C-alpha positions as a Markdown table, in Angstrom:
| # | Residue | x | y | z |
|---|---|---|---|---|
| 1 | Met | -105.2 | -13.5 | -42.2 |
| 2 | Glu | -107.9 | -11.2 | -43.5 |
| 3 | Leu | -105.3 | -9.1 | -45.2 |
| 4 | Arg | -103.8 | -12.1 | -46.9 |
| 5 | Leu | -107.3 | -13.2 | -48.1 |
| 6 | Leu | -107.7 | -9.8 | -49.7 |
| 7 | Gly | -104.4 | -10.4 | -51.6 |
| 8 | Ala | -102.2 | -8.2 | -49.4 |
| 9 | Leu | -98.4 | -8.7 | -50.0 |
| 10 | Pro | -96.0 | -8.3 | -47.1 |
| 11 | Thr | -95.3 | -4.8 | -48.2 |
| 12 | Asp | -99.0 | -4.0 | -48.1 |
| 13 | Ile | -99.1 | -5.5 | -44.6 |
| 14 | Arg | -96.1 | -3.3 | -43.5 |
| 15 | Arg | -97.9 | -0.2 | -44.8 |
| 16 | His | -101.1 | -1.2 | -43.0 |
| 17 | Ala | -99.2 | -1.9 | -39.8 |
| 18 | Glu | -97.6 | 1.6 | -39.9 |
| 19 | Glu | -100.9 | 3.3 | -40.7 |
| 20 | Gln | -102.6 | 1.4 | -37.8 |
| 21 | Gly | -99.8 | 2.1 | -35.3 |
| 22 | Trp | -99.1 | -1.6 | -34.6 |
| 23 | Glu | -95.5 | -0.7 | -33.5 |
| 24 | Val | -94.1 | -4.1 | -34.6 |
| 25 | Gly | -90.8 | -4.8 | -36.3 |
| 26 | Glu | -90.2 | -6.4 | -39.7 |
| 27 | Arg | -89.5 | -9.8 | -38.2 |
| 28 | Gln | -92.7 | -9.8 | -36.2 |
| 29 | Leu | -94.7 | -8.9 | -39.4 |
| 30 | Gln | -93.0 | -11.8 | -41.2 |
| 31 | Arg | -94.1 | -14.2 | -38.4 |
| 32 | Tyr | -97.6 | -12.8 | -38.7 |
| 33 | Val | -97.6 | -13.5 | -42.5 |
| 34 | Val | -96.2 | -17.0 | -42.0 |
| 35 | Lys | -98.8 | -17.8 | -39.4 |
| 36 | Ala | -101.7 | -16.4 | -41.5 |
| 37 | Asp | -100.5 | -18.4 | -44.6 |
| 38 | Arg | -100.3 | -21.6 | -42.5 |
| 39 | Leu | -103.9 | -21.1 | -41.2 |
| 40 | Leu | -105.0 | -20.5 | -44.8 |
| 41 | Met | -103.3 | -23.7 | -45.9 |
| 42 | Lys | -105.1 | -25.7 | -43.2 |
| 43 | Cys | -108.4 | -24.4 | -44.5 |
| 44 | Val | -107.5 | -25.3 | -48.0 |
| 45 | Asp | -106.2 | -28.7 | -47.2 |
| 46 | Lys | -109.4 | -29.6 | -45.3 |
| 47 | Asn | -111.8 | -28.3 | -48.0 |
| 48 | Ala | -109.7 | -28.6 | -51.2 |
| 49 | Lys | -112.5 | -29.7 | -53.5 |
| 50 | Arg | -114.9 | -27.2 | -52.2 |
| 51 | Val | -112.3 | -24.4 | -52.4 |
| 52 | Met | -111.4 | -25.3 | -55.9 |
| 53 | Ala | -115.1 | -25.4 | -57.0 |
| 54 | His | -115.6 | -21.9 | -55.4 |
| 55 | His | -112.5 | -20.5 | -57.2 |
| 56 | Phe | -113.7 | -21.9 | -60.6 |
| 57 | Ala | -117.2 | -20.5 | -60.1 |
| 58 | Ala | -115.8 | -17.1 | -59.0 |
| 59 | Arg | -113.5 | -17.0 | -62.0 |
| 60 | Arg | -116.3 | -17.8 | -64.4 |
| 61 | Ala | -118.5 | -15.1 | -62.8 |
| 62 | Leu | -115.7 | -12.5 | -63.1 |
| 63 | Phe | -115.1 | -13.5 | -66.7 |
| 64 | Ala | -118.8 | -13.2 | -67.4 |
| 65 | Arg | -118.9 | -9.7 | -65.9 |
| 66 | Ala | -115.9 | -8.6 | -67.8 |
| 67 | Met | -117.4 | -9.8 | -71.1 |
| 68 | Ala | -120.7 | -8.1 | -70.3 |
| 69 | Thr | -118.9 | -4.8 | -70.0 |
| 70 | Ala | -116.5 | -5.5 | -73.0 |
| 71 | Asp | -113.6 | -5.2 | -70.6 |
């Protein structure tokens, strides 16, 4: 789930699994991704308003940092 939180795509997770020597097949990795996504959705569903507020605040902070560096 941590990899998904960091924005990892299934291809990124495949590469990570190979680098870490997980020795799992493609189908097992797909099941891991589905399970992680379901856990994330449970968290979002329970705390939807708080999660949205956090995302808006994070986006504003990111925008402010980008503008401060003229990026």
